N, C-alpha and C positions, 0 to 999 in steps of 0.2 A: 762675121755676122754681129750686128748690134745686139746688145743685151736684151732689149725689149722687142725684138722682132723675131718672128717664127716662120721664116720663108720655107716653103716646101712642106710644111707640116699639114697633116690631115687632122682636123679638129671636129669633133661631134659636140653639139650643144643642144641639150634638151630644153623644151619649153622656150624655144628661140624665136617664136613668132611675134612676141610682144615684150615690152618692158625691158628688164635687165637682160633677158636672154637675147633679144634682138640687138640691143646695144653692144653686147658682148660679141655676137656674131659679126656685126659690122666692124668692130674694132679689130678682131682677129683677122678678118679678111684684109683690112688695111695694113696689118702687120705681116702679111704675106702668106697666111694660111689658106688652104682650101677648106671650106666650111660646109659641114652637113647641118642644115637648119632643120632640127627635128622638133615637131610639134604634133599634138593630138589633132589639131585643126588645120586642114590643108590650106585654107585661104590665108591664114596667118603665116604659115611656113613659106608659101609661095611669095607673099608680099615681101617678107624679109630677104629671101633669096634674090628676088628681082631687084631690090634696092641695092644689094651688094654688087650684083652683076652690072647694073647701070653705072656704078662707081668704078668699074674696072676690076672688081674682085672675082674670085672663083667660089661659087656656092651652088649647092643643090638643095631643093626642098624635099623633105622626107616626112611622111605622115606615119606616126607610130603611137600606139597606146603602150607606154612603157610599164604599165602594171602587168603586162603579159610577157613573161620572160621569153617564151618561144618566139613571139613577134620581135622582141628586142634582138635576139640572136640572128633572126633572118635579116632584119634591117641593117644591123651592124656588118654582117657579112656582105650585104649589097653595097654599103658605103665603102668598105675596104676595096671591093672590086672596082668601084668607079673612081674613087679619089686616091687610092693607095693605102698603105698600111696605116692603121690608126695610131696617132701619136698623142692626142690630147682628147680628154673627155671632160666636159663641163656639165655637171649634174645640177641644172637650174630649175627644172620643172618642180612645181610645188603648189600647195593649196592651203587654205585655212577655213575653218568653220568656227566663227567667233561666237561662242555661247558659254554661259556659266557651266562649269563641270557637272553640276547636279542636274542640269536640264539637257545635257547632251546625250542623245541615243547612242548606244554602243556601236551601231552600224555607222554612224557619222564619225565616231572616234576611229574606227577601223579604216574608213575611207581616207582620212587624213594621214594616218600612219602608213597605210599601204603605198600612197604616192610619195610622201615626203621621205620615207625611210626605207621601206622594203624595195620599192622600185629603184631607188638610188643604189641600193646594194646590188640588185640584179644587173643594172646597167654597168656598174663598176666592175663586177667580176667578168661580165661578157667582154668588156673592153680590155681588162687585164689579160684575159686569155689570148686576145689578139696581140697585145703588146709583148707578152712573153714568147709567143710563137714566132712573131715577126721581127722582134728586136733583141733577141737573147744574146746576140753577138755584138750589139751596139753599145757604146758607152752610156747611153741614156735610154731607158726602156719606155719612157712615156711619162705623162703627167695627168693626174685627175684632180679637178678642182670642184669641190662640193659647195653648194649654197646652204650655209647654216643660217643663223640669225642671232641677233642679240638676245632673242627670246630663248635661245638654247643655252645661254650663259647667265640668265637672270630670271627672276620670277615674273618679269613683265609688268606692264601697266594696266592691262585690261584682261578680262577673262578669256583665255585662249589655251586651255590646258592641253588639248590634243596637239596643237601646233608647237607649243613649248616643249612638250615631251618628245615629239618627233625630231625637232631641231636639236635638242639635247642629245638624242641618239646619233644624229649626224656628226656632232662634235666628237663624240667618243669613237664612233665607227671610223672617222677620219684617222684618228690616232692608231686604231687597231690595224687598219689596212696599210697605213704607212709603214708600220713595223713589219707586218707580214710580207709586204711586197718590196721592201727595201733591197733584198738580195737580187731582185730582178731589175733594180734601178727604176722602179715605178714610184714616182713621188705622188703622195696623196695629201692635199691640203684643203682648207675650207676658207671661205669668206663669210663673215657675219655682219650683214648690213643692219643698220637701224631702219627706221621708217623711211621709205623711198616712195615718191609720188608716182604710182603706176595704177593701172586698172585694178591690181590686186589690193591696193590700199585706198581706193577711192572713197570708201565710207569714212575713213579717218580724215583725209585731206579735205573733204567737202563739209566736215562738221567743225565749225570754228571752236567750239568748246573742247572737243576731243583733241584737235590740233594744238590748242593752247596748252593742254596737259602734256602733250608730247614735247613741245618746245621748252617747257619747264625743266625737262630732264635732258636737255641738249646743251652742254656747256659752251660749245662753239657758237651757238646761236644760229647755225645754218644746218639744214638737212641735206644729205647727199642727193645728187641726181643719178640717174641710171648710168651715166658715163663714168661717174666716180667709182661705182661698183665694178663696172667692166674693166676699168684700169687696174684695179686690185686683182681681178681674176687673171688678166693678161700677165701681170707681174709673176704670179704664182705658177703660171704655165710656161713662162719664158726662161731662157738661159740665165737671166738675172737671179733666179731663185733655184739654181741647180743644186744647192746644198740645203734647201729648205724642204722639209717634209714633216707631216704630222701636226702642223700648226693650224690654228683658226685665227684668221686676221680680221679683227673688227674694223668696219668702216662705219663709225657710229657717232662722229662729231663729239666724242667724249662721254657718251651715255654710260659706258661700263666703268669709267674712271671714277665715278661718284661713289 
């Protein structure tokens, strides 16, 4: 088996209907995985799964609100029955509410933290239970890759305190789960993208003044595309990273090096 291929693996990717999640789902399928395209919105999930199948890959579309752990448990059980034992989880779903901290209602703060951090924790432990039960005698128990952010490792450029706090939590939760689940051979890592042009960041990329400020903090002078982030996620989920756990890999064109 080639280092960057994952044939026969069952991979669950949350928020996989668009953007980084969709690019990751398509790349995983091309690397040989059977992919569960999980998204809150059915039309997005179906579109990504259809694209994969038209390219000869194996994918199913799954609708799930991952902020409800009981629903996550039911959905993951169903995926395991349809695609086989869960090998890989990519926690990609997330959101941001960009407001100055002093103006942000507590309810909005909680909404961001619930999806970006609490739901990620819930999905991870549900997946880990499957991996422990189904892979305990295998040499590798599974791989979890979380989507962190450069904003979880820096103070950021713009007011976005709830997002920054939640992503900082993802970084340290990644370390904590990596240590806790290492005896089960479950690797837990994260990818920390810089600004990537998706629907999620449209208000940044469509504002020339804001985009100019971002580019000032980008030493390489280029910003990554969704495929660049997907490639890093695939690396961390693949045999090429079999001895890598607990790390957060920036894909940031040098942002954090300054």
